[in-house]
Short mmCIF file of the C-alpha atoms (twelve columns), coordinates in Angstrom:
data_MODEL
# 
_entry.id   MODEL 
# 
loop_
_atom_site.group_PDB 
_atom_site.id 
_atom_site.type_symbol 
_atom_site.label_atom_id 
_atom_site.label_alt_id 
_atom_site.label_comp_id 
_atom_site.label_asym_id 
_atom_site.label_seq_id 
_atom_site.Cartn_x 
_atom_site.Cartn_y 
_atom_site.Cartn_z 
_atom_site.pdbx_PDB_model_num 
ATOM 1   C CA . MET A 1   -22.099 -5.640  -5.501  1 
ATOM 2   C CA . ASN A 2   -19.593 -4.215  -7.976  1 
ATOM 3   C CA . ILE A 3   -16.408 -2.540  -6.815  1 
ATOM 4   C CA . GLN A 4   -17.624 1.021   -7.501  1 
ATOM 5   C CA . VAL A 5   -20.716 0.544   -5.331  1 
ATOM 6   C CA . PHE A 6   -18.621 -1.101  -2.619  1 
ATOM 7   C CA . PHE A 7   -16.050 1.708   -2.855  1 
ATOM 8   C CA . LYS A 8   -18.746 4.320   -2.243  1 
ATOM 9   C CA . LYS A 9   -20.124 2.303   0.686   1 
ATOM 10  C CA . VAL A 10  -16.688 2.084   2.346   1 
ATOM 11  C CA . ILE A 11  -16.046 5.814   1.868   1 
ATOM 12  C CA . THR A 12  -19.428 6.621   3.439   1 
ATOM 13  C CA . ILE A 13  -18.554 4.496   6.474   1 
ATOM 14  C CA . LEU A 14  -15.066 5.980   6.771   1 
ATOM 15  C CA . GLN A 15  -16.476 9.504   6.693   1 
ATOM 16  C CA . THR A 16  -18.690 8.726   9.690   1 
ATOM 17  C CA . LYS A 17  -15.689 7.657   11.785  1 
ATOM 18  C CA . ASN A 18  -13.182 9.902   13.490  1 
ATOM 19  C CA . VAL A 19  -10.314 8.740   11.262  1 
ATOM 20  C CA . ARG A 20  -7.825  9.955   8.703   1 
ATOM 21  C CA . PHE A 21  -7.669  7.755   5.624   1 
ATOM 22  C CA . ALA A 22  -6.329  7.553   2.084   1 
ATOM 23  C CA . LEU A 23  -6.831  5.264   -0.876  1 
ATOM 24  C CA . ALA A 24  -3.883  2.955   -1.590  1 
ATOM 25  C CA . GLY A 25  -3.181  -0.416  -3.222  1 
ATOM 26  C CA . GLY A 26  -4.147  -1.507  -6.728  1 
ATOM 27  C CA . PHE A 27  -6.932  1.042   -7.101  1 
ATOM 28  C CA . ALA A 28  -4.473  3.879   -6.418  1 
ATOM 29  C CA . SER A 29  -1.798  2.272   -8.606  1 
ATOM 30  C CA . SER A 30  -4.158  2.309   -11.593 1 
ATOM 31  C CA . LEU A 31  -4.344  6.098   -11.382 1 
ATOM 32  C CA . TYR A 32  -0.658  6.308   -12.265 1 
ATOM 33  C CA . ARG A 33  -0.175  3.340   -14.596 1 
ATOM 34  C CA . LYS A 34  0.213   3.640   -18.345 1 
ATOM 35  C CA . GLU A 35  -2.897  1.443   -18.566 1 
ATOM 36  C CA . GLU A 36  -5.416  0.529   -15.871 1 
ATOM 37  C CA . ARG A 37  -5.257  -2.743  -13.948 1 
ATOM 38  C CA . THR A 38  -8.342  -4.420  -12.539 1 
ATOM 39  C CA . THR A 39  -8.391  -5.344  -8.863  1 
ATOM 40  C CA . LYS A 40  -10.827 -7.151  -6.578  1 
ATOM 41  C CA . ASP A 41  -9.623  -5.437  -3.408  1 
ATOM 42  C CA . LEU A 42  -9.800  -1.959  -1.923  1 
ATOM 43  C CA . ASP A 43  -6.879  -0.773  0.179   1 
ATOM 44  C CA . PHE A 44  -6.747  2.215   2.520   1 
ATOM 45  C CA . LEU A 45  -4.340  3.796   4.935   1 
ATOM 46  C CA . ILE A 46  -6.205  4.425   8.187   1 
ATOM 47  C CA . LEU A 47  -5.312  6.374   11.322  1 
ATOM 48  C CA . ALA A 48  -7.670  6.851   14.261  1 
ATOM 49  C CA . GLN A 49  -7.279  9.014   17.347  1 
ATOM 50  C CA . SER A 50  -7.815  5.983   19.562  1 
ATOM 51  C CA . ASP A 51  -7.378  2.285   18.650  1 
ATOM 52  C CA . THR A 52  -6.816  2.164   14.887  1 
ATOM 53  C CA . LEU A 53  -6.718  -1.642  14.816  1 
ATOM 54  C CA . GLU A 54  -10.087 -1.906  16.553  1 
ATOM 55  C CA . ILE A 55  -11.736 0.704   14.342  1 
ATOM 56  C CA . ALA A 56  -10.385 -0.908  11.159  1 
ATOM 57  C CA . SER A 57  -11.770 -4.260  12.323  1 
ATOM 58  C CA . THR A 58  -15.127 -2.666  13.145  1 
ATOM 59  C CA . ILE A 59  -15.422 -1.120  9.671   1 
ATOM 60  C CA . ILE A 60  -14.631 -4.473  8.078   1 
ATOM 61  C CA . HIS A 61  -17.411 -6.091  10.130  1 
ATOM 62  C CA . GLU A 62  -19.790 -3.304  9.020   1 
ATOM 63  C CA . CYS A 63  -18.982 -4.293  5.427   1 
ATOM 64  C CA . ASP A 64  -20.031 -7.894  6.197   1 
ATOM 65  C CA . LEU A 65  -16.475 -9.175  5.995   1 
ATOM 66  C CA . ILE A 66  -14.263 -11.016 8.482   1 
ATOM 67  C CA . PRO A 67  -11.040 -9.308  9.620   1 
ATOM 68  C CA . HIS A 68  -7.723  -11.148 9.416   1 
ATOM 69  C CA . TYR A 69  -4.498  -9.696  10.776  1 
ATOM 70  C CA . ILE A 70  -1.414  -9.725  8.549   1 
ATOM 71  C CA . ARG A 71  1.558   -9.313  10.845  1 
ATOM 72  C CA . LYS A 72  5.039   -7.873  10.439  1 
ATOM 73  C CA . ALA A 73  6.845   -11.222 10.380  1 
ATOM 74  C CA . SER A 74  4.537   -12.642 7.719   1 
ATOM 75  C CA . LEU A 75  4.984   -9.590  5.484   1 
ATOM 76  C CA . GLU A 76  8.746   -9.548  5.924   1 
ATOM 77  C CA . GLY A 77  9.185   -13.299 5.455   1 
ATOM 78  C CA . GLY A 78  10.393  -14.131 8.942   1 
ATOM 79  C CA . PRO A 79  11.893  -14.996 11.229  1 
ATOM 80  C CA . MET A 80  10.038  -18.293 11.060  1 
ATOM 81  C CA . PHE A 81  9.568   -18.603 14.826  1 
ATOM 82  C CA . ALA A 82  7.828   -15.199 14.835  1 
ATOM 83  C CA . ILE A 83  5.513   -16.263 12.008  1 
ATOM 84  C CA . LYS A 84  4.603   -19.447 13.902  1 
ATOM 85  C CA . ARG A 85  4.011   -17.595 17.172  1 
ATOM 86  C CA . ASN A 86  1.891   -15.026 15.348  1 
ATOM 87  C CA . ASN A 87  2.937   -12.362 17.854  1 
ATOM 88  C CA . THR A 88  4.507   -9.549  15.826  1 
ATOM 89  C CA . PRO A 89  2.514   -6.299  15.312  1 
ATOM 90  C CA . PRO A 90  -0.320  -6.336  12.759  1 
ATOM 91  C CA . TYR A 91  0.581   -4.243  9.711   1 
ATOM 92  C CA . ILE A 92  -2.643  -4.841  7.747   1 
ATOM 93  C CA . VAL A 93  -6.220  -5.769  8.630   1 
ATOM 94  C CA . ALA A 94  -7.580  -7.736  5.684   1 
ATOM 95  C CA . GLY A 95  -11.350 -8.122  5.329   1 
ATOM 96  C CA . ARG A 96  -12.563 -11.194 3.477   1 
ATOM 97  C CA . SER A 97  -15.846 -13.018 3.060   1 
ATOM 98  C CA . SER A 98  -16.269 -16.421 4.684   1 
ATOM 99  C CA . HIS A 99  -18.534 -17.812 1.977   1 
ATOM 100 C CA . GLU A 100 -18.179 -16.017 -1.365  1 
ATOM 101 C CA . GLU A 101 -14.923 -16.435 -3.291  1 
ATOM 102 C CA . ASN A 102 -15.605 -13.472 -5.575  1 
ATOM 103 C CA . THR A 103 -16.492 -10.969 -2.837  1 
ATOM 104 C CA . ILE A 104 -14.464 -7.761  -2.939  1 
ATOM 105 C CA . GLY A 105 -11.777 -7.593  -0.271  1 
ATOM 106 C CA . LEU A 106 -11.116 -4.611  1.999   1 
ATOM 107 C CA . ASP A 107 -7.645  -4.039  3.443   1 
ATOM 108 C CA . PHE A 108 -6.640  -1.408  5.988   1 
ATOM 109 C CA . ILE A 109 -2.944  -0.551  6.205   1 
ATOM 110 C CA . LEU A 110 -2.058  0.417   9.771   1 
ATOM 111 C CA . PRO A 111 0.201   3.252   11.008  1 
ATOM 112 C CA . VAL A 112 3.001   0.847   12.000  1 
ATOM 113 C CA . MET A 113 3.688   0.173   8.307   1 
ATOM 114 C CA . PRO A 114 7.168   1.725   7.774   1 
ATOM 115 C CA . TRP A 115 6.193   3.962   4.827   1 
ATOM 116 C CA . PHE A 116 2.799   4.964   6.279   1 
ATOM 117 C CA . GLU A 117 3.406   8.339   7.951   1 
ATOM 118 C CA . SER A 118 4.664   10.470  5.084   1 
ATOM 119 C CA . ALA A 119 2.365   8.691   2.628   1 
ATOM 120 C CA . LEU A 120 -0.740  9.687   4.600   1 
ATOM 121 C CA . VAL A 121 0.351   13.308  5.049   1 
ATOM 122 C CA . ARG A 122 1.054   13.673  1.332   1 
ATOM 123 C CA . ALA A 123 -2.177  11.871  0.388   1 
ATOM 124 C CA . GLU A 124 -4.218  14.430  2.292   1 
ATOM 125 C CA . LEU A 125 -2.892  17.024  -0.148  1 
ATOM 126 C CA . ASN A 126 -3.693  14.815  -3.135  1 
ATOM 127 C CA . SER A 127 -7.482  14.452  -3.255  1 
ATOM 128 C CA . ILE A 128 -9.082  12.879  -6.323  1 
ATOM 129 C CA . ASP A 129 -12.752 12.981  -7.318  1 
ATOM 130 C CA . PHE A 130 -14.192 9.515   -7.975  1 
ATOM 131 C CA . GLY A 131 -17.703 10.811  -8.661  1 
ATOM 132 C CA . PHE A 132 -18.938 11.001  -5.081  1 
ATOM 133 C CA . GLY A 133 -16.585 13.598  -3.661  1 
ATOM 134 C CA . LYS A 134 -12.848 14.067  -3.408  1 
ATOM 135 C CA . ILE A 135 -10.947 11.238  -1.718  1 
ATOM 136 C CA . PRO A 136 -7.371  11.463  -0.345  1 
ATOM 137 C CA . CYS A 137 -5.154  9.206   -2.435  1 
ATOM 138 C CA . ILE A 138 -1.518  8.288   -1.965  1 
ATOM 139 C CA . THR A 139 0.808   9.924   -4.458  1 
ATOM 140 C CA . VAL A 140 2.603   8.196   -7.293  1 
ATOM 141 C CA . GLU A 141 5.865   8.449   -5.335  1 
ATOM 142 C CA . ASP A 142 4.389   6.686   -2.310  1 
ATOM 143 C CA . VAL A 143 2.821   4.017   -4.512  1 
ATOM 144 C CA . ILE A 144 6.306   3.350   -5.887  1 
ATOM 145 C CA . LEU A 145 7.828   3.195   -2.396  1 
ATOM 146 C CA . SER A 146 5.104   0.858   -1.157  1 
ATOM 147 C CA . LYS A 147 5.851   -1.473  -4.071  1 
ATOM 148 C CA . PHE A 148 9.593   -1.375  -3.377  1 
ATOM 149 C CA . TYR A 149 8.872   -2.272  0.244   1 
ATOM 150 C CA . SER A 150 6.599   -5.196  -0.705  1 
ATOM 151 C CA . LEU A 151 9.089   -6.532  -3.237  1 
ATOM 152 C CA . LYS A 152 11.926  -6.285  -0.722  1 
ATOM 153 C CA . ASN A 153 10.065  -8.895  1.302   1 
ATOM 154 C CA . ASN A 154 8.727   -10.965 -1.605  1 
ATOM 155 C CA . SER A 155 10.330  -10.552 -5.023  1 
ATOM 156 C CA . GLN A 156 7.631   -12.729 -6.659  1 
ATOM 157 C CA . ARG A 157 4.795   -10.209 -6.265  1 
ATOM 158 C CA . PHE A 158 4.112   -9.973  -9.996  1 
ATOM 159 C CA . ASN A 159 1.318   -7.396  -9.789  1 
ATOM 160 C CA . ASP A 160 3.671   -5.049  -7.942  1 
ATOM 161 C CA . LEU A 161 6.389   -5.565  -10.538 1 
ATOM 162 C CA . ASP A 162 3.912   -4.892  -13.335 1 
ATOM 163 C CA . ASP A 163 2.597   -1.776  -11.555 1 
ATOM 164 C CA . LEU A 164 6.099   -0.345  -11.280 1 
ATOM 165 C CA . LYS A 165 6.914   -1.084  -14.903 1 
ATOM 166 C CA . SER A 166 3.682   0.536   -16.114 1 
ATOM 167 C CA . ILE A 167 4.056   3.572   -13.827 1 
ATOM 168 C CA . PHE A 168 7.554   4.330   -15.090 1 
ATOM 169 C CA . GLU A 169 6.525   3.770   -18.712 1 
ATOM 170 C CA . ARG A 170 3.929   6.522   -18.405 1 
ATOM 171 C CA . ASP A 171 5.019   10.098  -19.087 1 
ATOM 172 C CA . GLN A 172 4.342   11.861  -15.763 1 
ATOM 173 C CA . ASN A 173 6.085   14.042  -13.227 1 
ATOM 174 C CA . ILE A 174 7.688   12.039  -10.436 1 
ATOM 175 C CA . ASP A 175 9.581   13.523  -7.482  1 
ATOM 176 C CA . ILE A 176 12.728  11.444  -7.787  1 
ATOM 177 C CA . ALA A 177 14.521  13.246  -4.948  1 
ATOM 178 C CA . TYR A 178 11.720  12.328  -2.533  1 
ATOM 179 C CA . ILE A 179 11.801  8.699   -3.655  1 
ATOM 180 C CA . CYS A 180 15.566  8.463   -3.220  1 
ATOM 181 C CA . GLY A 181 15.413  10.007  0.237   1 
ATOM 182 C CA . GLN A 182 12.661  7.650   1.392   1 
ATOM 183 C CA . MET A 183 14.453  4.649   -0.095  1 
ATOM 184 C CA . GLN A 184 17.441  5.470   2.094   1 
ATOM 185 C CA . LYS A 185 15.218  5.872   5.147   1 
ATOM 186 C CA . LEU A 186 13.330  2.626   4.518   1 
ATOM 187 C CA . LYS A 187 16.380  0.681   3.292   1 
ATOM 188 C CA . VAL A 188 14.580  -0.491  0.157   1 
ATOM 189 C CA . THR A 189 16.112  -1.028  -3.257  1 
ATOM 190 C CA . VAL A 190 15.046  -1.443  -6.875  1 
ATOM 191 C CA . PRO A 191 14.040  -5.018  -7.811  1 
ATOM 192 C CA . GLU A 192 16.434  -6.484  -10.361 1 
ATOM 193 C CA . ALA A 193 13.538  -7.625  -12.556 1 
ATOM 194 C CA . ILE A 194 12.535  -4.063  -13.492 1 
ATOM 195 C CA . LYS A 195 15.795  -2.121  -13.288 1 
ATOM 196 C CA . ASN A 196 15.702  -1.401  -17.035 1 
ATOM 197 C CA . PHE A 197 12.571  0.736   -16.543 1 
ATOM 198 C CA . ILE A 198 13.827  2.784   -13.572 1 
ATOM 199 C CA . PRO A 199 15.325  6.317   -13.853 1 
ATOM 200 C CA . LYS A 200 19.086  6.430   -13.356 1 
ATOM 201 C CA . PRO A 201 19.078  8.543   -10.129 1 
ATOM 202 C CA . ILE A 202 16.847  5.955   -8.436  1 
ATOM 203 C CA . LEU A 203 19.122  3.145   -9.639  1 
ATOM 204 C CA . LEU A 204 22.154  4.969   -8.243  1 
ATOM 205 C CA . ALA A 205 20.391  5.448   -4.900  1 
ATOM 206 C CA . SER A 206 19.495  1.758   -4.889  1 
ATOM 207 C CA . LYS A 207 23.090  0.772   -5.616  1 
ATOM 208 C CA . LYS A 208 24.354  2.888   -2.708  1 
ATOM 209 C CA . ILE A 209 21.801  1.371   -0.313  1 
ATOM 210 C CA . ARG A 210 22.802  -2.149  -1.351  1 
ATOM 211 C CA . LYS A 211 26.449  -1.281  -0.791  1 
ATOM 212 C CA . ASP A 212 25.740  0.194   2.648   1 
ATOM 213 C CA . LEU A 213 23.701  -2.868  3.647   1 
ATOM 214 C CA . ARG A 214 26.502  -5.231  2.585   1 
ATOM 215 C CA . ALA A 215 29.025  -3.183  4.597   1 
ATOM 216 C CA . ARG A 216 27.151  -3.714  7.847   1 
# 
């Protein structure tokens, strides 16, 4: 099954559930890059009225994948005792095949993710037609913030670095004030590796956040 067919299948399943959702991850990033990037995974924000974790896991099973829980401590790189105990809140449910290495992955980002709330609300006003109906998709600003958050926890995420570089190289309207405000709220900064591609107001906001964090 190619990724377009799988994408349509997942959307059909999501639309039968009582959930709010939005496209995220590499597929969304490609919408805003200077050039597209291929990806083998589909990522969605998901919010259910009841147990979001359970519903995300159920959808992954319906796609013939096995759910794995990626927890807060693992994403944030510690503390090590929390990683070993595996007892911090799940931030992502990752669906993977148990037998086929090349199977497309399906990841659901849960509401406890720090940048989730505003990203979902804004995505619901940013629907994009992929050929089988309009799908809520996170905005370019929230893609950028999600990458900053990931790189805060792991500066070696090269796809995220490349996404940011390509997004800022493209001539497009970006709400810099929103990004700066959310950076302050999330306490995320600009990765040093791509600072030469970042607009000056975002760099200044990043510098202030770093200064405030050092002063604590």
